[in-house]
Structure formats: C-alpha cells, structure tokens
Backbone as ProteinMPNN parsed JSONL, in Angstrom:
{"seq_chain_A": "MTDPDRPAPEATPPTEKKTPVWAHIAGWYGTLAILWAFYASSHNHLEQGATYQLLNLSGAIGVATVCWYQRTWPALALEVAWAGIAVSALWHII", "coords_chain_A": {"N_chain_A": [[46.198, -125.038, 43.047], [47.668, -124.98, 39.916], [46.997, -125.848, 36.51], [49.438, -127.08, 34.431], [49.186, -127.414, 31.692], [47.267, -125.723, 30.892], [46.617, -122.487, 29.642], [47.609, -119.395, 31.186], [45.207, -117.24, 32.704], [44.221, -114.261, 31.086], [44.449, -110.85, 31.976], [41.556, -108.934, 32.088], [40.551, -105.838, 30.824], [38.912, -103.288, 32.747], [35.499, -102.614, 32.048], [33.884, -100.587, 32.822], [33.732, -97.08, 33.35], [35.582, -94.931, 35.518], [34.115, -93.137, 38.214], [33.91, -89.65, 38.048], [35.704, -87.313, 40.119], [34.359, -84.908, 40.646], [31.722, -85.724, 40.445], [31.424, -87.359, 42.656], [31.76, -85.415, 44.632], [29.487, -83.855, 44.098], [27.565, -85.75, 44.762], [28.028, -86.084, 47.535], [27.505, -83.472, 48.386], [24.768, -83.397, 47.734], [23.722, -85.396, 49.413], [24.245, -84.26, 51.956], [22.753, -81.87, 51.712], [20.074, -82.778, 51.47], [19.808, -84.183, 53.887], [20.272, -82.067, 55.715], [18.102, -80.376, 55.122], [15.965, -82.021, 55.888], [16.549, -82.49, 58.627], [16.578, -79.822, 59.645], [13.975, -78.979, 59.066], [12.495, -80.833, 60.526], [13.137, -80.136, 63.11], [12.092, -77.665, 63.456], [13.639, -75.527, 62.498], [13.584, -74.662, 59.99], [11.237, -73.695, 57.672], [8.913, -75.442, 55.559], [9.297, -74.218, 52.983], [10.37, -72.344, 50.12], [13.215, -72.426, 50.397], [13.656, -74.865, 51.69], [12.632, -76.617, 49.73], [14.357, -76.029, 47.608], [16.772, -76.943, 48.645], [16.144, -79.672, 48.767], [15.734, -80.169, 46.009], [18.244, -79.439, 44.796], [19.86, -81.151, 46.222], [18.849, -83.673, 45.46], [19.522, -83.639, 42.751], [22.307, -83.626, 42.95], [22.855, -86.133, 44.227], [21.678, -87.803, 42.336], [23.4, -87.427, 40.214], [25.826, -88.761, 40.92], [24.742, -91.285, 41.17], [24.044, -91.808, 38.525], [26.571, -92.025, 37.245], [27.573, -94.219, 38.615], [25.833, -96.122, 37.945], [23.599, -96.916, 39.47], [20.635, -97.663, 39.3], [18.05, -97.961, 40.695], [18.357, -96.162, 42.869], [18.826, -93.834, 41.434], [16.33, -93.503, 40.206], [14.789, -92.948, 42.479], [15.903, -90.471, 43.211], [15.253, -88.903, 40.992], [12.485, -88.869, 41.226], [12.334, -87.582, 43.714], [13.411, -85.078, 43.083], [11.481, -84.263, 41.248], [9.219, -84.015, 42.892], [10.078, -81.91, 44.508], [10.286, -79.866, 42.584], [7.613, -79.669, 41.834], [6.493, -78.803, 44.27], [7.834, -76.353, 44.539], [6.742, -75.029, 42.35], [4.147, -74.609, 43.217], [4.644, -72.941, 45.372], [5.87, -70.683, 44.313]], "CA_chain_A": [[47.148, -125.652, 42.159], [47.375, -124.643, 38.529], [47.22, -126.878, 35.509], [50.523, -126.592, 33.57], [48.791, -127.471, 30.283], [46.256, -124.697, 30.652], [47.25, -121.158, 29.614], [47.256, -118.477, 32.285], [44.144, -116.303, 32.315], [44.678, -112.902, 30.81], [43.709, -109.81, 32.686], [40.622, -108.213, 31.228], [40.44, -104.439, 31.259], [37.566, -102.953, 33.237], [34.65, -102.01, 31.021], [33.203, -99.42, 33.377], [34.565, -95.909, 33.585], [35.62, -94.474, 36.9], [33.284, -91.978, 38.501], [34.74, -88.456, 38.242], [35.742, -86.754, 41.472], [33.311, -83.889, 40.791], [30.436, -86.407, 40.645], [31.422, -87.754, 44.076], [31.525, -84.188, 45.403], [28.071, -83.535, 43.917], [26.804, -86.725, 45.546], [28.145, -85.752, 48.953], [26.727, -82.246, 48.6], [23.361, -83.761, 47.691], [23.398, -86.12, 50.638], [24.218, -83.308, 53.068], [21.654, -80.919, 51.512], [18.814, -83.452, 51.8], [19.786, -84.436, 55.334], [20.116, -80.801, 56.421], [16.717, -79.929, 54.946], [15.109, -82.878, 56.712], [16.842, -82.193, 60.032], [16.151, -78.461, 59.986], [12.516, -78.943, 59.027], [11.986, -81.672, 61.621], [13.403, -79.468, 64.388], [11.509, -76.323, 63.357], [14.638, -74.511, 62.163], [13.376, -74.316, 58.585], [9.887, -73.974, 57.19], [8.905, -76.191, 54.297], [9.077, -73.247, 51.918], [11.24, -72.39, 48.943], [14.571, -72.844, 50.763], [13.566, -76.301, 51.942], [12.461, -77.317, 48.457], [15.588, -75.866, 46.819], [17.743, -77.889, 49.203], [15.75, -81.003, 48.298], [15.963, -80.25, 44.571], [19.679, -79.463, 44.498], [20.39, -82.387, 46.81], [18.465, -84.796, 44.607], [20.332, -83.568, 41.527], [23.662, -84.051, 43.307], [22.889, -87.584, 44.442], [21.364, -88.436, 41.051], [24.599, -87.356, 39.378], [26.735, -89.867, 41.252], [24.015, -92.523, 40.847], [24.146, -91.999, 37.074], [27.902, -92.511, 36.917], [27.802, -95.537, 39.21], [24.798, -96.985, 37.387], [22.697, -97.426, 40.507], [19.367, -97.227, 38.717], [16.959, -97.736, 41.656], [18.62, -94.912, 43.603], [18.628, -92.743, 40.479], [14.878, -93.323, 40.077], [14.349, -92.271, 43.692], [16.331, -89.07, 43.173], [14.461, -88.219, 39.964], [11.179, -88.633, 41.846], [12.56, -86.594, 44.771], [13.558, -83.786, 42.41], [10.173, -83.934, 40.678], [8.357, -83.551, 43.986], [10.574, -80.584, 44.895], [9.901, -78.925, 41.53], [6.165, -79.494, 41.958], [6.255, -77.974, 45.443], [8.297, -75.003, 44.212], [5.76, -74.463, 41.412], [3.009, -74.135, 44.024], [5.096, -71.871, 46.264], [6.206, -69.488, 43.525]], "C_chain_A": [[46.728, -125.341, 40.722], [47.708, -125.803, 37.611], [48.308, -126.383, 34.549], [50.156, -126.607, 32.087], [47.793, -126.377, 29.909], [46.925, -123.324, 30.639], [46.753, -120.286, 30.773], [46.152, -117.534, 31.822], [44.711, -114.91, 32.112], [43.825, -111.915, 31.579], [42.793, -109.094, 31.696], [40.505, -106.79, 31.733], [39.03, -104.151, 31.76], [36.76, -102.253, 32.149], [33.956, -100.757, 31.52], [34.195, -98.285, 33.611], [34.525, -95.553, 35.063], [34.723, -93.251, 37.054], [34.178, -90.771, 38.741], [34.642, -87.928, 39.675], [34.618, -85.741, 41.663], [31.948, -84.531, 41.005], [30.326, -86.898, 42.092], [31.145, -86.539, 44.966], [30.053, -83.786, 45.302], [27.2, -84.479, 44.744], [26.856, -86.442, 47.042], [27.405, -84.465, 49.284], [25.239, -82.596, 48.683], [22.909, -84.47, 48.947], [23.271, -85.165, 51.815], [23.07, -82.315, 52.937], [20.319, -81.542, 51.9], [18.723, -83.708, 53.295], [19.598, -83.151, 56.132], [18.685, -80.3, 56.316], [15.779, -80.725, 55.845], [15.294, -82.588, 58.201], [16.269, -80.836, 60.434], [14.636, -78.341, 59.989], [11.917, -79.712, 60.209], [12.153, -81.015, 62.982], [12.969, -78.005, 64.368], [12.546, -75.21, 63.167], [14.423, -73.978, 60.751], [11.949, -74.679, 58.206], [9.964, -74.733, 55.875], [8.517, -75.278, 53.141], [10.063, -73.438, 50.79], [12.653, -72.872, 49.285], [14.625, -74.345, 50.981], [13.491, -77.076, 50.624], [13.685, -77.182, 47.56], [16.707, -76.771, 47.338], [17.428, -79.31, 48.744], [16.05, -81.18, 46.812], [17.447, -80.355, 44.246], [20.341, -80.721, 45.07], [20.087, -83.593, 45.95], [19.276, -84.806, 43.314], [21.762, -84.039, 41.804], [23.776, -85.554, 43.489], [22.609, -88.322, 43.13], [22.582, -88.464, 40.14], [25.533, -88.524, 39.662], [26.057, -91.21, 40.979], [24.121, -92.835, 39.356], [25.504, -92.611, 36.713], [28.159, -93.907, 37.464], [26.755, -96.558, 38.781], [23.962, -97.683, 38.457], [21.294, -96.931, 40.169], [18.235, -97.065, 39.723], [17.14, -96.432, 42.445], [18.443, -93.706, 42.697], [17.137, -92.461, 40.305], [14.314, -92.595, 41.29], [14.695, -90.789, 43.642], [15.588, -88.27, 42.105], [13.073, -87.902, 40.517], [11.28, -87.536, 42.913], [12.658, -85.186, 44.168], [12.224, -83.337, 41.816], [9.204, -83.41, 41.726], [8.772, -82.152, 44.417], [10.185, -79.53, 43.861], [8.403, -78.641, 41.62], [5.817, -78.578, 43.143], [6.688, -76.533, 45.197], [7.309, -74.299, 43.285], [4.57, -73.884, 42.188], [3.379, -72.984, 44.948], [5.29, -70.577, 45.49], [5.056, -69.062, 42.695]], "O_chain_A": [[45.55, -125.438, 40.378], [48.58, -126.623, 37.898], [48.116, -125.351, 33.907], [50.762, -125.878, 31.302], [47.522, -126.15, 28.73], [47.719, -123.021, 31.53], [45.631, -120.435, 31.257], [46.16, -117.081, 30.678], [45.565, -114.448, 32.869], [42.633, -112.131, 31.798], [43.215, -108.703, 30.608], [40.375, -106.56, 32.935], [38.062, -104.712, 31.248], [37.28, -101.405, 31.423], [33.486, -99.949, 30.719], [35.337, -98.505, 34.013], [33.554, -95.841, 35.762], [34.593, -92.439, 36.138], [35.108, -90.843, 39.545], [33.621, -88.087, 40.343], [33.987, -85.71, 42.72], [31.097, -83.949, 41.676], [29.245, -86.855, 42.681], [30.388, -86.627, 45.933], [29.44, -83.419, 46.304], [26.218, -84.055, 45.352], [25.844, -86.549, 47.734], [26.757, -84.363, 50.326], [24.538, -82.147, 49.59], [21.84, -84.181, 49.484], [22.312, -85.241, 52.584], [22.465, -81.947, 53.944], [19.515, -80.907, 52.583], [17.678, -83.478, 53.903], [18.854, -83.134, 57.112], [18.112, -79.846, 57.306], [14.899, -80.156, 56.489], [14.32, -82.456, 58.942], [15.564, -80.72, 61.437], [14.076, -77.658, 60.847], [10.938, -79.271, 60.812], [11.395, -81.304, 63.908], [13.435, -77.204, 65.179], [12.346, -74.085, 63.625], [15.009, -72.967, 60.364], [11.508, -75.813, 58.391], [10.969, -74.668, 55.167], [7.548, -75.527, 52.423], [10.533, -74.547, 50.534], [13.23, -73.654, 48.529], [15.541, -75.016, 50.505], [14.198, -78.065, 50.432], [14.021, -78.114, 46.829], [17.496, -77.301, 46.555], [18.33, -80.063, 48.376], [16.562, -82.221, 46.4], [17.865, -81.25, 43.51], [21.262, -81.278, 44.473], [20.952, -84.441, 45.729], [19.671, -85.87, 42.838], [22.355, -84.757, 40.999], [24.696, -86.179, 42.96], [23.231, -89.346, 42.848], [22.775, -89.414, 39.381], [25.982, -89.2, 38.737], [26.725, -92.171, 40.598], [24.271, -93.994, 38.971], [25.576, -93.59, 35.971], [28.881, -94.693, 36.851], [26.789, -97.713, 39.204], [23.663, -98.873, 38.361], [20.835, -95.913, 40.687], [17.496, -96.086, 39.617], [16.18, -95.692, 42.657], [17.96, -92.664, 43.141], [16.728, -91.301, 40.262], [13.457, -91.722, 41.149], [13.87, -89.945, 43.993], [15.322, -87.084, 42.297], [12.547, -86.809, 40.307], [10.412, -86.668, 43.001], [12.065, -84.236, 44.679], [11.882, -82.156, 41.879], [8.455, -82.467, 41.472], [7.919, -81.3, 44.665], [9.796, -78.42, 44.224], [7.979, -77.492, 41.496], [4.962, -77.699, 43.033], [5.995, -75.597, 45.595], [7.07, -73.1, 43.428], [4.057, -72.815, 41.859], [2.536, -72.148, 45.273], [4.916, -69.502, 45.96], [5.153, -68.075, 41.966]]}, "name": "protein", "num_of_chains": 1, "seq": "MTDPDRPAPEATPPTEKKTPVWAHIAGWYGTLAILWAFYASSHNHLEQGATYQLLNLSGAIGVATVCWYQRTWPALALEVAWAGIAVSALWHII"}
C-alpha cells in the first residue's frame, strides 16, 4: 500500500556502464583457453611448454578484461597473478 501524501520514488539511472560485447567474448575465450590448457596438460595431450603458457597467458588476459569491466576485483587479482606466472614461465622457456 502506498502513502498518498508521499511522492512517488523517481527512477535513478544506473551508474555502472554496461560491459561491452567484445569484453564478454574475451572473457569466454579466456575461460576456454585456460580450461583447454589444463585439460590437455592433465591428459598428456599438451606439454607444459610455450603453447601451454601462451594459452594460460592469453586466457588470463581475456578473463581479466571482463573482470575489469564488471569490477570483480578478487577475480581480476587472480587473473593478474595467473598471467604473471605464465609470463615468468615463458621467460624461463624462451
């Protein structure tokens, strides 16, 4: 029940921007790249060499992109660390 003496609440515009479609695509690519690297490595289809680390690096960047736009800071921190580990491993491989 509404109070007739009270003014109706006004709609407030959303303050957050929508996540661009390309960021969602990057996030899905990243998710699939990391999962594929993990699956393939776990089932001896892929050695933990440069290809494995590049999949981890590019995947982490993709997921981090969508995390940035959606402001999911803990997940973004995880992806930054994930990318850092991949870069470190690539440095030792190359």
